[in-house]
C-alpha positions as semicolon CSV with decimal commas, in nm:
position;residue;x (nm);y (nm);z (nm)
1;M;-0,266;-1,401;-2,639
2;E;-0,377;-1,039;-2,711
3;D;-0,208;-0,752;-2,533
4;V;-0,448;-0,612;-2,241
5;V;-0,476;-0,214;-2,326
6;S;-0,570;-0,052;-2,006
7;D;-0,817;0,234;-1,985
8;I;-0,667;0,392;-1,678
9;T;-0,437;0,672;-1,760
10;G;-0,159;0,835;-1,582
11;D;-0,366;1,144;-1,488
12;D;-0,619;0,893;-1,328
13;L;-0,344;0,763;-1,107
14;D;-0,234;1,091;-1,035
15;F;-0,578;1,218;-0,944
16;L;-0,629;0,941;-0,691
17;K;-0,323;1,038;-0,493
18;C;-0,469;1,396;-0,440
19;V;-0,821;1,294;-0,315
20;G;-0,875;1,433;0,021
21;T;-0,581;1,663;-0,002
22;G;-0,791;1,981;-0,023
23;M;-0,987;1,887;0,303
24;N;-0,659;1,804;0,491
25;Q;-0,512;2,129;0,390
26;W;-0,800;2,304;0,486
27;S;-0,815;2,118;0,812
28;E;-0,460;2,189;0,895
29;K;-0,515;2,571;0,793
30;F;-0,825;2,585;1,013
31;M;-0,636;2,432;1,319
32;T;-0,353;2,692;1,278
33;S;-0,597;2,985;1,252
34;M;-0,787;2,875;1,567
35;N;-0,403;2,881;1,739
36;C;-0,422;2,502;1,818
37;N;-0,147;2,270;1,830
38;S;-0,359;1,940;1,734
39;H;-0,687;1,886;1,629
40;K;-0,803;1,761;1,968
41;D;-0,730;2,133;2,083
42;V;-1,016;2,269;1,856
43;S;-1,307;2,363;2,094
44;K;-1,610;2,562;2,126
45;D;-1,438;2,780;2,364
46;K;-1,151;2,861;2,123
47;L;-1,409;2,915;1,856
48;M;-1,597;3,166;2,065
49;R;-1,281;3,363;2,093
50;Q;-1,243;3,421;1,711
51;S;-1,363;3,718;1,528
52;K;-1,675;3,679;1,316
53;E;-1,456;3,769;0,999
54;T;-1,227;3,509;1,081
55;L;-1,505;3,233;1,136
56;V;-1,670;3,333;0,827
57;K;-1,330;3,312;0,615
58;C;-1,272;2,959;0,768
59;L;-1,625;2,857;0,700
60;L;-1,637;2,959;0,344
61;E;-1,302;2,785;0,281
62;G;-1,429;2,479;0,441
63;Y;-1,739;2,480;0,235
64;Q;-1,540;2,529;-0,088
65;A;-1,308;2,255;0,004
66;A;-1,596;2,019;0,090
67;R;-1,761;2,092;-0,248
68;A;-1,433;2,019;-0,437
69;N;-1,384;1,718;-0,251
70;T;-1,730;1,583;-0,318
71;E;-1,650;1,609;-0,699
72;K;-1,312;1,439;-0,658
73;H;-1,465;1,137;-0,460
74;E;-1,724;1,092;-0,733
75;T;-1,437;1,092;-0,989
76;A;-1,242;0,862;-0,756
77;R;-1,514;0,620;-0,751
78;V;-1,537;0,607;-1,129
79;C;-1,143;0,549;-1,121
80;F;-1,164;0,266;-0,873
81;E;-1,461;0,099;-1,075
82;K;-1,215;0,105;-1,369
83;I;-0,933;-0,056;-1,175
84;K;-1,152;-0,310;-1,021
85;S;-1,285;-0,410;-1,394
86;E;-0,934;-0,422;-1,515
87;L;-0,814;-0,616;-1,210
88;I;-1,066;-0,897;-1,290
89;T;-0,940;-0,905;-1,650
90;A;-0,599;-0,921;-1,569
91;Q;-0,662;-1,219;-1,318
92;R;-0,842;-1,394;-1,620
93;S;-0,546;-1,337;-1,832
94;V;-0,322;-1,491;-1,589
95;V;-0,510;-1,799;-1,589
96;K;-0,518;-1,799;-1,972
97;L;-0,158;-1,752;-1,989
98;Q;-0,086;-2,032;-1,751
99;Q;-0,267;-2,266;-1,974
100;Q;-0,095;-2,148;-2,282
101;L;0,234;-2,185;-2,122
102;L;0,141;-2,540;-2,027
103;D;0,025;-2,622;-2,368
104;L;0,359;-2,471;-2,487
105;Q;0,540;-2,695;-2,254
106;A;0,375;-2,998;-2,399
107;E;0,437;-2,909;-2,750
108;Q;0,806;-2,868;-2,696
109;L;0,842;-3,199;-2,508
110;D;0,688;-3,345;-2,831
111;A;0,922;-3,167;-3,056
112;M;1,207;-3,280;-2,847
113;S;1,114;-3,651;-2,891
114;T;1,079;-3,605;-3,263
115;V;1,422;-3,464;-3,299
116;V;1,558;-3,757;-3,084
117;D;1,399;-4,019;-3,292
118;T;1,539;-3,865;-3,611
119;A;1,862;-3,838;-3,499
120;V;1,869;-4,200;-3,383
121;D;1,700;-4,330;-3,718
122;K;1,993;-4,146;-3,924
123;G;2,262;-4,262;-3,690
124;L;2,393;-3,930;-3,657
125;Q;2,420;-3,933;-3,293
126;S;2,307;-4,132;-2,989
127;Y;1,987;-4,062;-2,798
128;S;2,166;-3,903;-2,515
129;Q;2,342;-3,662;-2,721
130;A;2,034;-3,553;-2,921
131;L;1,844;-3,498;-2,593
132;S;2,106;-3,285;-2,448
133;Q;2,144;-3,064;-2,752
134;T;1,774;-3,022;-2,809
135;I;1,746;-2,920;-2,434
136;Q;2,010;-2,674;-2,465
137;K;1,855;-2,511;-2,789
138;S;1,496;-2,504;-2,660
139;V;1,319;-2,193;-2,509
140;P;1,303;-2,200;-2,151
141;V;0,963;-2,293;-2,012
142;L;0,812;-2,171;-1,697
143;S;0,754;-2,459;-1,467
144;E;0,407;-2,533;-1,302
145;Q;0,564;-2,439;-0,980
146;K;0,688;-2,085;-1,108
147;L;0,360;-2,012;-1,238
148;K;0,173;-2,079;-0,916
149;K;0,438;-1,864;-0,727
150;A;0,332;-1,569;-0,978
151;V;-0,015;-1,597;-0,914
152;Q;0,033;-1,630;-0,534
153;E;0,226;-1,306;-0,539
154;A;-0,063;-1,138;-0,720
155;V;-0,287;-1,260;-0,451
156;T;-0,063;-1,158;-0,185
157;D;-0,054;-0,792;-0,317
158;D;-0,419;-0,783;-0,258
159;D;-0,418;-0,934;0,080
160;R;-0,173;-0,664;0,198
161;S;-0,413;-0,411;0,155
162;K;-0,612;-0,563;0,470
163;N;-0,327;-0,518;0,694
164;V;-0,127;-0,262;0,899
165;V;0,210;-0,307;1,050
166;I;0,272;-0,163;1,403
167;F;0,641;-0,059;1,489
168;G;0,753;0,043;1,841
169;L;0,510;-0,163;2,055
170;Q;0,732;-0,286;2,333
171;E;0,767;-0,681;2,305
172;E;0,763;-0,900;2,620
173;A;0,844;-1,250;2,699
174;S;0,495;-1,361;2,790
175;E;0,277;-1,103;2,631
176;D;-0,106;-1,112;2,528
177;L;-0,053;-0,949;2,210
178;N;-0,453;-0,902;2,161
179;I;-0,481;-0,709;2,459
180;K;-0,213;-0,483;2,351
181;I;-0,334;-0,419;2,020
182;T;-0,700;-0,367;2,145
183;A;-0,548;-0,089;2,375
184;L;-0,361;0,057;2,083
185;F;-0,666;0,076;1,876
186;N;-0,878;0,233;2,141
187;D;-0,640;0,525;2,162
188;V;-0,738;0,602;1,809
189;D;-1,130;0,542;1,872
190;E;-1,147;0,214;1,668
191;R;-1,253;-0,124;1,778
192;P;-1,211;-0,364;1,481
193;R;-1,193;-0,755;1,483
194;F;-0,831;-0,852;1,407
195;E;-0,560;-1,111;1,386
196;A;-0,202;-1,017;1,515
197;V;0,146;-1,172;1,496
198;R;0,495;-1,064;1,555
199;V;0,712;-1,086;1,248
200;G;1,092;-1,109;1,198
201;E;1,370;-1,268;1,407
202;L;1,390;-1,220;1,782
203;S;1,616;-0,950;1,896
204;E;1,747;-0,836;2,227
205;D;1,802;-0,490;2,116
206;R;1,456;-0,397;1,969
207;S;1,088;-0,504;1,965
208;R;0,972;-0,692;1,635
209;P;0,696;-0,512;1,454
210;V;0,362;-0,662;1,461
211;K;0,146;-0,737;1,148
212;V;-0,243;-0,711;1,204
213;S;-0,490;-0,854;0,956
214;L;-0,824;-0,675;0,949
215;R;-1,150;-0,766;0,772
216;N;-1,123;-0,519;0,473
217;A;-0,907;-0,228;0,326
218;D;-1,170;0,036;0,450
219;I;-1,091;-0,038;0,826
220;V;-0,713;-0,011;0,744
221;H;-0,766;0,328;0,594
222;Q;-0,975;0,443;0,907
223;I;-0,691;0,335;1,128
224;L;-0,426;0,491;0,926
225;V;-0,599;0,825;0,905
226;K;-0,628;0,843;1,291
227;A;-0,264;0,698;1,363
228;K;-0,137;1,031;1,387
229;N;-0,335;1,085;1,702
230;L;-0,113;0,840;1,877
231;R;0,153;1,136;1,929
232;N;-0,110;1,272;2,192
233;S;-0,123;0,922;2,378
234;T;0,065;0,873;2,693
235;A;0,093;0,502;2,652
236;H;0,148;0,472;2,291
237;R;0,337;0,801;2,191
238;R;0,622;0,614;2,031
239;V;0,429;0,374;1,840
240;Y;0,396;0,407;1,461
241;I;0,114;0,227;1,249
242;A;0,197;0,189;0,876
243;P;0,065;0,022;0,573
244;D;0,187;-0,321;0,492
245;R;0,405;-0,228;0,196
246;S;0,574;-0,439;-0,042
247;P;0,958;-0,442;-0,067
248;E;0,939;-0,202;-0,353
249;E;0,699;0,044;-0,173
250;R;0,919;0,036;0,136
251;A;1,210;0,136;-0,075
252;K;1,016;0,423;-0,216
253;H;0,880;0,534;0,130
254;R;1,226;0,554;0,253
255;E;1,328;0,777;-0,018
256;L;1,048;0,990;0,046
257;V;1,127;1,019;0,426
258;A;1,481;1,104;0,361
259;E;1,383;1,357;0,123
260;M;1,128;1,505;0,375
261;K;1,387;1,533;0,654
262;Q;1,612;1,722;0,422
263;L;1,350;1,973;0,322
264;N;1,257;2,031;0,699
265;S;1,635;2,077;0,750
266;D;1,671;2,301;0,473
267;H;1,352;2,502;0,533
268;P;1,298;2,534;0,920
269;D;1,019;2,786;0,890
270;K;0,793;2,538;0,706
271;H;0,665;2,183;0,807
272;Y;0,695;1,918;0,559
273;Y;0,503;1,587;0,596
274;I;0,408;1,283;0,366
275;F;0,038;1,242;0,261
276;S;-0,073;0,960;0,002
277;G;0,273;0,901;-0,129
278;Q;0,337;1,281;-0,165
279;I;0,551;1,544;0,040
280;L;0,331;1,833;0,132
281;S;0,402;2,151;0,344
282;R;0,239;2,412;0,565
283;D;0,381;2,712;0,712
284;K;0,489;2,675;1,087
285;A;0,265;2,868;1,342
């Protein structure tokens, strides 16, 4: 089987991480300039209080950030098309590899039979001895079950992009989870169709997280962008919405959180936060 060479470079992947960062940074800076604690505090009344020079400066910075963001999104679209194409190629390669391994397994079984027959004909050793030695010397072969498991894990990674995991939602003995999730999504101004289920083992000390499956990754992105607004909610202030991360992604995220907390402790004049897998910062007002 030929090696699959990816056209996607490290620069492409690094670029995708920073798409939208410019607009987000401008938005945070604009909110600070307006002396607002959150984006909900930005209002016409607060804008009217600002000087003409301040408003012109903010408008110019916003226009420049929007233009730069437009170019970034076009480049990002090209990157995603490349990723989509390579994913299809990779899936085809998995199917081809599976067939090749099954063929190799059949060849090795034929070879084992030949070795056993030869050994018996020459009277060198018994059938059982030949079979035992041949199995010990043969190259390990992936079983059909293991191949199916590998393919299933690849599919699971794709399905995970359509999920979010909700932490801190109070669990009750008899609860209507759909009503709770609907009320939570209403707080971030989203009303998607979904399926929700508690995950993990029951515990008297804490509420289990909730895995919510949505129709596509775009809806997941919209909800994650708005999730920070929950800190202004009376009912869901302590609820946290996160992506459905793989074990490796969860480990990396824990490292980022630990690093972010340390930076906030070492530099009290700045506010550090995680955005798109990176630690960013801004000056405290």
